[in-house]
N, C-alpha and C positions, 0 to 999 in steps of 0.2 A: 504494500499500500504506499502510496506517495505521502510524504509529510503534508500537513496542513499548513498553508501559506496564504497570505492576503495577495490576492490577484491584483494586478495593475492593468488598467485599460490603456491600449495603444490603437492607433489608427493605421490601418494598411492602405498604402497607395498602390493599387494594382495597375501597373503601367499597361499591361496587356489589354485588360477590358476598360480602362479609364474610369475606374470606380474606387470608392473608399469604403472600407469595412472597420468595425470596431471589433477588436478581439481582446480577451484577457490572457496576460501573460503571467508566468509563474516566477520568473527570473529574468535578470537584464545585466549584461555587461557593456563594455564600451563598443563593441561589435556584433554583439548576438542577443537574442531574446529567445526565452523559451516558452513554446506555446504547446499546450498538452504534454509537457515535460519532453518536448522535441526541440532541439537547438535550431535556430534558424538565423542566417546573417540579417542584420538590420536592412543592408542595402544591397540589392541585386538588380540584375537588368530586367527582372519582372516585377519586382515589389520592394517597399521599403517601409519601414515602421516609424511612426512619429507619435509625439505626445500629445498633438492637438490635431483637430480636423482641418484647421487653417494651412497648417504645415503641410499636411498630406496633400491638400488642395494645391498649394503652391509647387509641390513636387509633380503633380500631374499636369500642371499649367506648363511647367518648365520642359518637362519631357514632350508634350504636344507641340510646344514652340520649336522645339529642336527638330521634331520631325518634319514641321511645316518648312522650316528654313532649309533643311536638307532637300525636300522635294522642290522647292524653288530653285535650287541650285542645279538640280538634275534637269528641271524644265528648261532653265536658261541654256544648258549644254545641248540639250535635244533641239531646241530652236535654232541654235547656231549650226548645227549639223544639217538641219532641214535647209537652211538657207544656203549652206556651201553646196548641198545636193542640188538645189534649184539653179545654182550659178554654175555647175559642173559643165564643161565642155570637152569635146574631144580633141 
């Protein structure tokens, strides 16, 4: 049986699904949290754990803005290639 401890609430910013969930953790270190006595990194490419909902929302926004910026760069490159293709001659 696991020892009885007071659980702390954390907010998970799920980057893949762009959603925030509230979970209870049993233990916390600088880089990890324990959820259902399973150790998880606080920050991964898929999710991050935060003390407040506002911080979790900021993380989602930051991630989404980075995705938009990357897509805009790809679009600029694609348009440049299209213009080169239209101007190509034998």
